[in-house]
C-alpha positions, 0 to 999 in steps of 0.5 A: 180659131182654137188653133190660133189660140193654142199657138198663142198660149204656147208661145207665151208660156215658152217665152215665159219659161226663158224669161222667168229663168233668166230673171230668177238668176237676179232674184226677181219674182216670177211675176216680174218675168211674166210682165216682161214676157208680156211686154216682149211678146205684145203687139207693141214690141216683138209682136209675137201675139197680134190679137190679144183678145183671147189672151185677155179673156183668159186673163179675166178668168185668172182674176176671177180665180185669184179673187176666188182663192183669196176668198177661200184663204180669208177665214172670217175667224182668222180675220176676227183674230187680227181685226185690229191689224186689218181694220185699223192698219189697213183702213188707215193706210187705204184711206190716207193714201187715197186722200194724199194722192187725191190732194196731190192730183188736185194740186196738179190740176186734175178734176177731183173725181179723177184725182180720187180715182188715182188714189184708188189705184195707188192705195192697193199693193201686191199681195201676190208679189209681197207674200211670195217674197216674204215666204221665200225669205222666211219673213212671213211670221215676223212682226213686219210680215204680220203687219203687212199681211193685215194691211194687204188683207184689208186692201184685198177686201177693198177691191170690191167696193172700189170697183163699185165706186169707180162708175159712180166717180165717172158720173155714170148713174151717180144719182142717189137712186142708182147708189141705193140700187147698187148697194141693195144688190150688193147687200142681197148678194152678200146675204145670199152668200152668207146663208149659202155658206151655212146651208147650201154649200156644205150640203152640196159638198157633202153629196159630192164627197159621198161619191169619192170622186176627186174630179167631181169635187173639183168641178163643184168648186169651179161651178160654185165659184164661176156660177156665183161670179156669173150671177153677180154679173147678171145682177149688174155687179162685177165678176170679181165681187161674185168670185170673192163672195163664193170663196168666202162661202167655201172658206167657212165649210169643212172642205175649204182646205181641200178646195184650196189645194185643188184650185191653186194649180188652175189659179197659178196658170191663169194668173200667169196669163193675167200678168202676161196680158198686163205686160202685153198692154204696155207700149214700151214707146211710152218709156221714151216719150215720158221718161222723166215723168214716169221716173218721178211718178214711180218715186212719188208713188213709192214715197207716199206709200212708204210714208203712209204705211209706216205712219199707219203702223206707227199709229197702232203703236208698233216700234218705228223700225218695224213700221219702216220695214212695213212701209217699204214692203208695201211701196208697190202697186198691186195686181188689183190696181190693173183690174181697177185701171181697166175699169177706169179706162172703160168709164173715161176716168183714164185716157189711153195715154194716162193708162200707159203711163200708169202701167209703166210706173206700176210695173216699175214699182213691182220690179223694185219690190225685192230691192225695197225688202233688201234695204228696208232693214238697214234703212230702218236701223239707220233712221232709228239711230238718228232719233231719240228712243222715245220717238222710235219705241212706239207710242200711244197708251201701250207705251205709257202704262208699263209699271217698272217692276224690280226683278232679279235672277229672272228669264227674259222671253223675247217674242210671245208666239207659240214658243214664247207663250208655252215657255212663259206658261211653264215658268209661271207654273214653276214660279220662276220669275220672267218677263216677256218683250213683245212688239205686237201692241194688241198682244201686249194689251190683252196679255197684260190684262190677263196678268202676264208680266209683258212689256211692249218694245223692240228688244234690239233697242238697249233701252227696252232691254234695260227696262227688262232688267237685263243686267239682273237676269240669269237667262234670255230666250229669243223666240222670234221668227225674224233671223236678222232681229234675233242676231241683233238682240243676241249681240246687244244682250251679250254686250249688256250682260256678259254672264247672261245665258242666251238661248235662241230659237231659229229656223234653219241650221245655217243660222246657227254659227252666226248666232254663236259668233254674236254671243248665243250660248245655245241655239235650237234650230227648228229644222233639226228638232223637226227631223228628230220628231219625224224620226221618232214618229216613223219608228213608233209607226213601225212598233219599235220599242220605246227604249230603242226609240229613245236611244236612237233619238239620243244618239242623233241629238247628241251628234247634232248638238256636239257639233253645235257645242263645238261651234259655241266653244270655238267662238268662246261665248259659253259662260260657266262650267257647261262651256268647258264640257265636251259631249256632257250635259247637266240635267235636274231630276226629281225623285218620285215616290216609289222609285228604286232610289228612295231611301238609298244612300249615295255611297251605295252608288246606284246612280253612278253604277247603273247610268254612269252619271255623277251627282253634283248638287242635291236640293231638299226644300230650301236646303241646297247642298253641293258635292253632297256627303256619301251618307246622304239618304235620298227621299221623295221630292229631292232634286238632284243635279246630275252630270253626264253624257246625254245617253247616261242622263237618259238612263239615270232619268228612269231610275227616278221614276216609280218602279213598275 
């Protein structure tokens, strides 16, 4: 009855609210709260819900919507960009995990086909839990975050063939003709989706968008997703396959971002029901019946997954520290394993009792994921201190093809993301010597082929910094997204070169003071710089004059960085004259032809009188003159080093530009 179904859903959501709020106090993800809610509300515990059939049906819709949204998020172009991480990292992890678990199952006396199915279940990790934790902790863009994402993408792609293979393992139509029929059907569906993505889907969306009706747009998304899933089910394939293919078809259209934003609220609601229904299926009595078996199974699963994932990353050539953290991140069982296990029960690969044991172990691995992430970095640091650097730096051809080029007075760039790439490009144009340290082996290989001076390694290791000639370097820019790694690199760099000027890019202002304590000279928080850019654009939109905008920006930046400089002076790591200046900066300006300073002598005092800044050094060609004589006559292309407050330097900069 509709009344009963509505009452059950209201009970579940109300209990979920309380459970999730309580567990969030212990920093556990919401998904764990949904699983606990299901256990408490299910027929095996408090029995708030006695008939789970309707909830399970809605949970199946949640799985379909999950695969649909994953398909939308998986751009084929993005997959091609990180294809090495996806194909090699994910492929090795899934294949080796299946083989390792199947071998262990066969050793303990299980039939080979059943042992392989156990491997299917264990090989998948939780995209929903892990990505939520990585994003919340700011680790999504770190090297181990990107490595884990590549492996997770491959696992998500594998759910479809694994579900197709499950009936074959059970012996249901396992002759060659049945396999060929299923393969042909899957190929036909994929082919239809490909042409639909190119022609049919864009045409439908174009017609719907013309109506300017958001309701119709959302209905179209649901129609395409559920309709494709229904058609694949009619063809004898799974609903999940159809939903995933429909998502991929939409992902290649220009409307994919809007489609994803509109469908996510539906997905979150139905996904919560999915995890609740999984919890409802678990009989807590199994925990008291087989406590030692479940504990040992949890430990075995997490050990196998950690070692295999870390080994897969090491095979790709990444440093051991990143590989170990990646392995800990992927140590849990995934949500798609629950879907796969239900298929296994239906075809006889899992008995009801084995299914209960698997559910208990899987939920436990999910609950331990935050703990694994918390201790992954300390464990990785401890392990690499016990082993020789040659074992931990990363292996393969990437580690042996680096040429040791002598450098002096250069800049070391740690990380080759957007910030590192732009800085390297600018330094190259200015003919300033620099060297890049990067942990992604494929980036290193590609950039080295393009002529970039880049070395492979973890900059938090002394040997890597020595290879970058840190003792001869003038400056270092740490431009990575891993806050913990940035702190380690800054501390080590300061120890190895006390006179090095260290600039660190970080995300949040809360991370500024710890970096100054560890030896950074300057810390650039993205949070602060983003606020300045927003201010500038808002004022520009209100047609505030450019000079007034520059004045406002200068005041905000001056106030903010005065605070940062006080932190730097407090921790006494500033090196050189800039460390003893209060509220002042040093800046270099090039004199442009046609400026009002051209042909003037310093004793005329235009710079000092109009801006308040002081000339410290003048460079003309190869000639460098400190404290220049007042009779010095300024010429185009002269470089002047000025000292002054930020607002004084801003005014002085305009004097060097051509007169209007």
